[in-house]
C-alpha positions as CSV (number, residue, x, y, z in Angstrom):
1,M,131.2,-29.5,-23.7
2,N,133.0,-29.8,-27.2
3,D,131.9,-31.7,-29.8
4,K,135.6,-32.7,-30.0
5,I,138.2,-33.6,-27.2
6,V,141.5,-34.7,-26.6
7,I,141.9,-36.7,-23.5
8,F,145.8,-37.1,-21.8
9,I,147.0,-40.3,-19.8
10,R,148.9,-39.0,-17.0
11,N,150.9,-41.8,-16.4
12,E,154.4,-40.9,-18.0
13,L,153.0,-37.7,-19.0
14,E,153.4,-35.6,-15.7
15,E,156.1,-33.6,-16.9
16,F,153.9,-32.3,-18.9
17,S,150.8,-30.9,-16.8
18,G,151.9,-27.7,-17.4
19,I,151.8,-27.4,-21.6
20,I,148.5,-29.4,-21.4
21,K,147.4,-27.5,-19.0
22,K,147.8,-24.4,-21.5
23,I,146.0,-26.4,-24.3
24,S,143.2,-26.9,-21.9
25,E,143.2,-22.7,-22.0
26,I,143.7,-21.7,-25.7
27,A,142.2,-24.9,-27.4
28,P,138.9,-24.9,-29.5
29,F,138.3,-28.4,-28.3
30,G,138.2,-29.8,-24.9
31,V,141.1,-31.4,-23.1
32,E,141.0,-33.8,-20.4
33,F,144.2,-34.7,-18.4
34,V,143.4,-38.1,-16.8
35,A,145.2,-41.1,-15.0
36,F,144.3,-44.4,-17.1
37,E,142.7,-46.0,-14.0
38,D,140.2,-43.8,-14.2
39,I,139.2,-44.0,-18.4
40,T,137.3,-46.7,-17.7
41,T,135.0,-45.0,-15.3
42,E,131.2,-44.2,-15.9
43,K,132.1,-40.5,-16.7
44,Y,134.2,-41.4,-19.5
45,N,132.4,-44.1,-20.4
46,N,129.4,-41.5,-21.0
47,I,132.1,-39.0,-22.5
48,L,133.3,-41.7,-25.2
49,R,129.7,-42.9,-25.8
50,E,128.5,-38.8,-26.9
51,T,131.9,-38.3,-29.1
52,L,132.2,-38.8,-32.4
53,H,135.2,-41.7,-33.1
54,A,137.1,-39.2,-35.2
55,H,136.4,-36.3,-32.7
56,V,138.3,-37.7,-30.3
57,F,142.3,-38.6,-29.5
58,F,144.3,-39.9,-26.5
59,G,147.8,-38.4,-25.9
60,I,150.1,-41.1,-24.6
61,A,153.4,-42.1,-24.0
62,P,154.7,-44.8,-26.0
63,S,156.6,-46.4,-23.1
64,F,153.5,-46.8,-21.1
65,Y,151.1,-47.4,-24.2
66,K,153.2,-50.6,-24.3
67,T,152.1,-51.4,-20.8
68,I,148.8,-51.4,-21.0
69,S,147.8,-51.8,-25.3
70,D,146.0,-54.9,-25.6
71,K,143.6,-53.4,-22.3
72,F,143.2,-49.6,-23.7
73,D,142.5,-51.3,-27.3
74,S,139.8,-54.3,-26.4
75,Y,138.4,-51.2,-24.2
76,L,138.2,-48.6,-27.3
77,K,137.3,-51.3,-29.6
78,A,134.3,-52.2,-27.1
79,I,133.1,-48.2,-27.0
80,F,133.6,-47.5,-30.7
81,Q,132.7,-50.9,-32.1
82,V,135.3,-50.7,-34.3
83,P,139.3,-51.0,-34.0
84,F,140.5,-47.2,-32.3
85,S,143.8,-45.9,-33.6
86,N,143.2,-42.0,-33.0
87,L,146.3,-42.2,-30.7
88,I,148.8,-39.3,-30.3
89,F,152.4,-40.5,-29.0
90,I,154.2,-38.0,-27.1
91,Y,157.9,-37.8,-26.3
92,Q,159.9,-35.5,-25.1
93,G,162.6,-34.1,-27.3
94,T,164.4,-30.4,-28.5
95,Q,161.8,-29.8,-31.4
96,F,158.0,-29.8,-31.7
97,M,157.4,-32.2,-34.2
98,N,159.6,-35.4,-35.5
99,D,159.4,-34.9,-38.6
100,H,161.2,-38.1,-40.1
101,T,159.4,-40.5,-38.2
102,F,155.3,-38.8,-39.1
103,I,156.8,-38.3,-42.6
104,L,157.4,-41.9,-42.5
105,G,153.7,-42.3,-41.2
106,K,155.5,-44.8,-38.6
107,S,153.2,-42.8,-35.9
108,I,151.4,-40.0,-34.8
109,C,153.3,-38.1,-32.7
110,F,154.1,-35.1,-30.7
111,Y,157.3,-33.8,-29.3
112,F,156.9,-32.2,-25.8
113,S,160.3,-30.2,-24.3
114,T,160.0,-28.9,-20.7
115,S,162.8,-26.5,-21.8
116,L,160.4,-24.5,-24.1
117,D,158.1,-22.0,-23.5
118,S,154.8,-23.4,-22.6
119,C,152.2,-21.1,-24.2
120,I,154.2,-21.5,-27.9
121,Q,154.2,-25.6,-27.5
122,A,150.3,-25.4,-26.6
123,N,149.8,-23.0,-29.7
124,Y,152.0,-25.5,-32.0
125,F,150.0,-28.3,-30.3
126,T,146.7,-26.9,-31.1
127,I,147.7,-26.2,-34.8
128,Y,148.7,-29.5,-35.1
129,Q,145.3,-31.2,-33.4
130,L,143.2,-29.2,-35.5
131,Q,144.6,-30.8,-38.9
132,L,144.4,-34.3,-37.2
133,F,141.4,-33.9,-36.6
134,E,140.4,-32.8,-40.2
135,K,142.2,-35.9,-41.1
136,A,140.3,-37.9,-39.0
137,V,136.6,-36.6,-40.4
138,I,137.4,-37.2,-43.3
139,S,139.0,-40.6,-43.2
140,N,135.5,-41.3,-41.2
141,R,133.7,-40.6,-43.7
142,L,135.9,-42.6,-46.5
143,S,134.9,-45.7,-44.2
144,D,131.4,-44.5,-44.1
145,Y,131.1,-44.4,-48.3
146,I,132.5,-47.8,-48.3
147,T,129.8,-48.9,-46.5
148,E,126.8,-47.3,-47.8
149,T,128.6,-48.1,-51.5
150,F,127.8,-51.9,-50.6
151,K,124.4,-51.1,-49.3
152,E,122.7,-49.1,-51.7
153,V,124.4,-50.0,-55.2
154,V,121.8,-51.3,-57.5
155,Y,122.3,-49.8,-60.5
156,S,126.0,-49.1,-62.5
157,E,125.4,-45.3,-62.4
158,I,125.2,-45.7,-58.9
159,L,128.1,-47.8,-58.4
160,V,130.3,-45.1,-61.0
161,R,129.1,-41.8,-58.3
162,K,130.1,-43.4,-55.7
163,N,133.5,-44.9,-56.9
164,K,134.7,-41.4,-58.2
165,E,133.0,-40.2,-55.0
166,I,135.8,-42.8,-52.7
167,E,138.3,-41.7,-55.2
168,N,137.9,-37.4,-54.5
169,L,138.7,-38.7,-50.7
170,Y,141.3,-41.0,-51.2
171,N,143.0,-38.2,-52.9
172,E,141.9,-35.5,-50.6
173,L,143.4,-36.8,-47.5
174,E,146.6,-38.5,-49.8
175,E,147.3,-35.0,-50.5
176,K,146.5,-33.1,-47.0
177,N,149.4,-36.1,-45.6
178,R,151.7,-34.4,-48.6
179,I,151.3,-30.8,-47.2
180,D,153.1,-29.0,-44.7
181,Y,150.9,-27.6,-42.0
182,L,152.6,-24.7,-41.4
183,T,153.4,-22.8,-44.8
184,S,150.9,-25.1,-47.1
185,L,154.0,-26.4,-49.6
186,Y,154.7,-30.0,-49.9
187,N,156.5,-31.5,-46.8
188,R,160.3,-33.2,-47.1
189,K,158.4,-36.7,-48.3
190,A,156.6,-35.3,-50.7
191,L,159.6,-33.9,-52.2
192,F,161.5,-36.9,-52.2
193,D,158.8,-38.5,-54.4
194,F,159.0,-35.4,-56.6
195,L,162.7,-35.6,-56.9
196,E,162.8,-39.4,-57.7
197,R,160.1,-38.8,-60.1
198,E,161.8,-35.6,-61.9
199,R,165.0,-37.6,-62.1
200,K,163.4,-40.8,-63.7
201,R,162.2,-38.6,-66.5
202,T,165.4,-36.9,-66.8
203,L,167.0,-40.6,-67.6
204,R,164.3,-40.8,-70.4
205,D,165.0,-37.4,-72.0
206,I,168.4,-38.4,-71.8
207,W,168.2,-41.5,-73.7
208,R,165.5,-39.8,-75.8
209,L,168.4,-37.2,-76.6
210,D,170.8,-40.1,-77.3
211,S,168.6,-42.0,-79.8
212,Y,168.1,-38.7,-82.0
213,D,169.1,-38.8,-85.8
214,T,171.5,-35.6,-85.6
215,N,172.0,-36.2,-88.8
216,M,168.4,-36.5,-90.0
217,A,168.0,-33.6,-88.0
218,K,170.4,-31.5,-89.7
219,K,168.0,-32.0,-93.2
220,V,165.3,-30.1,-91.6
221,Q,164.7,-26.7,-92.9
222,E,164.7,-24.3,-90.1
223,P,162.2,-21.8,-90.2
224,V,163.0,-18.6,-90.8
225,V,160.4,-16.7,-89.0
226,T,160.5,-15.7,-85.8
227,Y,158.4,-14.7,-82.9
228,S,158.9,-12.8,-79.1
229,G,159.0,-15.3,-76.4
230,K,161.6,-17.7,-79.0
231,P,163.5,-19.8,-76.1
232,Q,166.5,-19.2,-75.6
233,G,169.5,-21.5,-75.8
234,N,169.9,-25.4,-77.2
235,L,167.8,-28.3,-77.1
236,T,169.9,-30.0,-73.8
237,D,169.2,-26.9,-72.1
238,H,165.7,-28.0,-71.2
239,L,165.9,-31.7,-72.0
240,G,167.8,-34.2,-70.3
241,I,168.1,-32.1,-67.0
242,Y,166.6,-29.9,-64.3
243,S,168.0,-28.2,-61.4
244,V,167.4,-27.6,-57.5
245,L,167.3,-24.3,-54.8
246,M,168.5,-25.1,-51.6
247,I,166.9,-22.1,-49.4
248,D,167.5,-21.2,-46.3
249,I,166.2,-17.9,-44.0
250,D,169.5,-16.0,-43.2
251,N,169.7,-15.8,-39.3
252,F,166.2,-17.5,-38.4
253,K,167.5,-18.9,-35.1
254,S,168.1,-15.0,-33.9
255,V,164.3,-14.0,-34.9
256,N,162.9,-16.5,-32.8
257,D,165.0,-15.8,-29.9
258,K,164.3,-12.5,-30.3
259,Y,161.4,-11.6,-31.3
260,G,159.6,-15.8,-30.6
261,H,158.8,-18.2,-32.0
262,L,155.3,-16.9,-33.3
263,V,156.6,-14.2,-35.1
264,G,159.1,-17.1,-36.7
265,D,155.6,-19.0,-37.8
266,V,155.0,-16.1,-39.7
267,V,158.0,-15.3,-41.8
268,L,158.1,-19.3,-42.3
269,R,154.2,-18.8,-43.6
270,T,155.1,-15.7,-45.7
271,L,157.7,-17.2,-47.5
272,G,155.7,-20.1,-48.3
273,D,152.6,-17.7,-49.4
274,I,155.2,-16.2,-51.5
275,I,156.3,-19.4,-53.4
276,I,153.1,-20.1,-54.0
277,N,151.2,-16.8,-55.0
278,D,153.5,-14.5,-56.3
279,H,154.0,-16.2,-59.7
280,I,157.6,-16.3,-59.2
281,L,157.5,-20.3,-60.5
282,R,155.9,-21.7,-63.0
283,E,153.0,-24.3,-63.0
284,N,155.4,-27.8,-63.0
285,D,157.7,-26.5,-60.6
286,V,157.5,-28.2,-57.3
287,A,158.6,-26.0,-53.7
288,G,158.6,-27.8,-50.2
289,R,159.8,-27.3,-46.5
290,F,162.6,-29.2,-46.4
291,G,162.8,-29.3,-42.4
292,G,163.1,-25.6,-40.1
293,E,163.6,-22.9,-42.0
294,E,165.1,-24.6,-45.5
295,F,163.1,-24.7,-48.2
296,I,163.7,-26.5,-51.8
297,I,162.6,-25.5,-55.4
298,I,162.8,-28.5,-57.9
299,L,163.0,-26.7,-61.3
300,P,162.6,-29.2,-64.2
301,E,164.1,-28.9,-67.5
302,T,166.2,-26.3,-66.6
303,N,170.2,-26.0,-66.3
304,S,171.9,-24.2,-62.8
305,V,171.9,-21.0,-65.7
306,N,168.5,-20.7,-66.5
307,A,167.6,-21.3,-62.4
308,L,169.4,-18.0,-61.4
309,G,166.4,-16.1,-62.9
310,P,163.3,-17.4,-60.4
311,A,165.9,-18.0,-57.5
312,L,166.8,-14.0,-57.7
313,R,163.5,-13.1,-57.9
314,L,162.3,-14.9,-55.1
315,A,165.1,-13.6,-52.8
316,E,164.3,-9.9,-54.0
317,K,160.9,-10.2,-53.1
318,F,161.1,-11.8,-49.8
319,K,164.2,-9.4,-48.7
320,N,161.7,-6.4,-48.9
321,I,158.9,-7.9,-47.1
322,N,158.7,-5.8,-43.9
323,F,158.0,-7.8,-41.0
324,S,156.7,-7.0,-38.1
325,D,158.0,-7.1,-34.4
326,N,154.8,-7.2,-32.2
327,L,156.7,-4.2,-30.6
328,E,155.3,-2.1,-33.0
329,G,158.9,-1.8,-35.0
330,T,160.0,-4.0,-38.4
331,F,162.6,-5.3,-39.7
332,S,163.3,-7.7,-42.6
333,I,165.2,-10.7,-43.5
334,T,167.3,-12.0,-46.3
335,L,167.2,-15.7,-48.3
336,S,170.8,-17.6,-48.7
337,I,170.2,-19.8,-52.1
338,G,172.3,-22.6,-53.7
339,I,171.7,-23.7,-57.0
340,S,173.1,-26.8,-58.4
341,E,171.3,-29.3,-61.9
342,Y,171.7,-33.1,-62.0
343,H,174.7,-34.7,-63.3
344,P,174.6,-37.4,-65.2
345,D,176.5,-39.5,-62.6
346,D,174.2,-38.8,-60.1
347,D,173.1,-42.3,-58.3
348,T,170.4,-40.8,-56.0
349,N,168.8,-37.3,-55.4
350,D,171.4,-37.0,-52.4
351,D,174.1,-36.3,-54.8
352,I,172.7,-32.8,-56.3
353,I,170.4,-32.3,-52.5
354,R,174.2,-32.2,-51.5
355,R,175.4,-29.3,-54.1
356,A,173.1,-27.3,-53.7
357,D,173.7,-27.8,-49.6
358,K,177.3,-26.7,-50.4
359,A,176.5,-23.4,-52.0
360,L,174.3,-22.9,-49.8
361,Y,176.7,-22.6,-47.4
362,Y,178.8,-21.1,-49.5
363,A,176.6,-18.0,-49.6
364,K,175.8,-18.0,-45.4
365,K,179.6,-18.2,-45.3
366,H,180.1,-14.9,-48.0
367,G,178.2,-12.9,-45.9
368,K,174.1,-14.4,-46.5
369,G,171.7,-12.8,-48.7
370,K,173.6,-14.4,-51.9
371,V,172.3,-17.4,-54.7
372,I,175.0,-19.0,-55.5
373,I,175.3,-21.7,-58.4
374,Y,177.5,-24.7,-57.6
375,E,178.4,-25.3,-61.0
376,K,180.0,-21.7,-61.3
377,V,182.1,-21.9,-57.6
378,F,183.1,-25.2,-57.5
């Protein structure tokens, strides 16, 4: 028997039996599809008692869970001796995951669609479930460390070491919750956290610039020695400003329709790899998946004109990639990119995203494969 298992509660999930069967065929973990009435039988009592808490998940219809939650939770707590939270709520929908619900952390959920290919959906669920198993193991290790800390602390150096281990586990778990599992870039929630942090930093820089004594600055003699790589432009080209790139993979729907979703996944992962590994961005730049085939890059201390450089390098690099169509042929694909910089009268981060998105729409409307600066066009 597999040491990891996902048990789907059949009640109100019958329409997904074909997808669940495909999952059982390809997944490197055990899969059971069973009616709720049979869960408390001796067979499943033994399975659950022999399986680690972190190695078992239940897939269940949210509407059905509401009717049996008290009974189900009590049963699982009796088995594992602790409250059980490894539940995946299975919804019907037109996309594989409800990004908004998942990102907000309201619940662990997954969307199955009866209109999409069951093999593709099974593959997506398997990748997602492996991520959940990994996070559950980290959470259990964290709980074990906390328990052992209170049992074993005798000397202060032990306490320091245990606290550091706990902190590292917290950080590791927190970081995994900020990463998009397909592209290894930041997810939407993390992007908005970074945007808000950058907006506040920029406002502080604006305050410092406004407070700067320009008369005193004139008295400071400029150095006569120049050097290679001297920063270009004025101080205000770099302080009190940041830019956002809104990126869209052109004709991505056509790639999925023509070559299949697995090839589409390769395209998404390749873009993530280029952004992470090809030295197009600086260390303090932040990139993430905004949703679907749309990505955002945040460029601190950069106006929209200076943001054009990395945007063009990224577009050129991606355009020259040859993807395989699984039929011994290749194809290439372009990026459309919209750029906008922070405006002092922006009330929220939605303003700069809206402008970058408008520039992106302009790029796609005027032939695609273009990089458009909002401030230059509008």
